[in-house]
C-alpha positions as CSV (number, residue, x, y, z in Angstrom):
1,X,6.0,-14.6,-1.1
2,X,4.3,-11.4,-1.5
3,X,4.6,-8.2,-1.4
4,X,2.5,-5.5,0.8
5,X,2.1,-2.1,-0.2
6,X,-0.2,0.8,1.4
7,X,-0.6,3.7,0.9
8,X,-2.8,6.3,3.5
9,X,-1.8,9.7,4.8
10,X,-4.0,9.7,7.3
11,X,-1.4,8.4,10.9
12,X,-5.0,7.0,12.2
13,X,-6.0,5.1,9.3
14,X,-2.1,3.8,8.3
15,X,-2.8,2.0,11.9
16,X,-6.0,0.3,11.9
17,X,-5.1,-1.5,7.9
18,X,-1.9,-2.6,9.4
19,X,-3.5,-4.1,11.9
20,X,-6.1,-5.5,10.3
21,X,-3.5,-6.9,7.6
22,X,-1.1,-8.1,10.1
23,X,-3.8,-10.0,11.8
24,X,-5.1,-11.6,8.6
25,X,-1.7,-13.1,7.5
26,X,-1.0,-14.0,11.3
27,X,-4.6,-16.0,11.0
28,X,-4.0,-17.4,7.9
29,X,-0.2,-18.3,8.2
30,X,0.3,-16.1,4.9
31,X,4.6,-15.0,4.9
32,X,5.5,-11.8,3.0
33,X,8.6,-10.8,1.9
34,X,8.4,-7.0,2.5
35,X,5.5,-5.3,4.0
36,X,5.5,-1.5,4.1
37,X,2.9,1.4,4.8
38,X,3.4,4.5,3.0
39,X,2.1,8.4,3.4
40,X,2.7,10.3,0.4
41,X,2.8,8.4,-3.4
42,X,6.2,9.5,-4.2
43,X,7.5,7.4,-1.1
44,X,5.8,4.3,-2.7
45,X,6.6,4.5,-6.0
46,X,10.3,5.0,-5.1
47,X,10.1,1.9,-2.6
48,X,8.8,-0.7,-5.6
49,X,11.9,-2.3,-7.3
50,X,10.1,-5.0,-9.2
51,X,7.0,-5.7,-11.1
52,X,5.0,-8.7,-11.1
53,X,2.1,-10.5,-10.0
54,X,2.9,-11.5,-6.1
55,X,2.2,-7.8,-5.1
56,X,-0.7,-6.3,-3.2
57,X,-1.3,-2.7,-3.1
58,X,-3.7,-0.9,-0.9
59,X,-4.4,2.9,-2.0
60,X,-5.9,5.5,-0.5
61,X,-8.0,7.5,-3.5
62,X,-7.6,11.1,-1.6
63,X,-4.5,12.5,-0.8
64,X,-4.0,15.5,0.4
65,X,-1.8,17.9,-0.7
66,X,-0.8,15.7,-3.9
67,X,-2.0,16.4,-7.5
68,X,-4.7,14.7,-8.8
69,X,-4.3,12.1,-11.9
70,X,-7.2,11.3,-14.1
71,X,-6.5,9.0,-16.9
72,X,-8.4,9.9,-20.1
73,X,-9.9,7.8,-23.2
74,X,-8.4,8.7,-26.6
């Protein structure tokens, strides 16, 4: 089974994304073990208990009031 995590800080967008994902899961008869929506990256990172290929993440790329981090190539 798949785990699905959503990171979105705006409540209205959270609701829209959650509704769309649940509709697709229902239509395709896909069962997921975990389906959670988070408003901050800290909450999301604390909730992830495992690693692996059966996880799907929907990530907001602009989270208000959180430090922006960039990867640098050396």
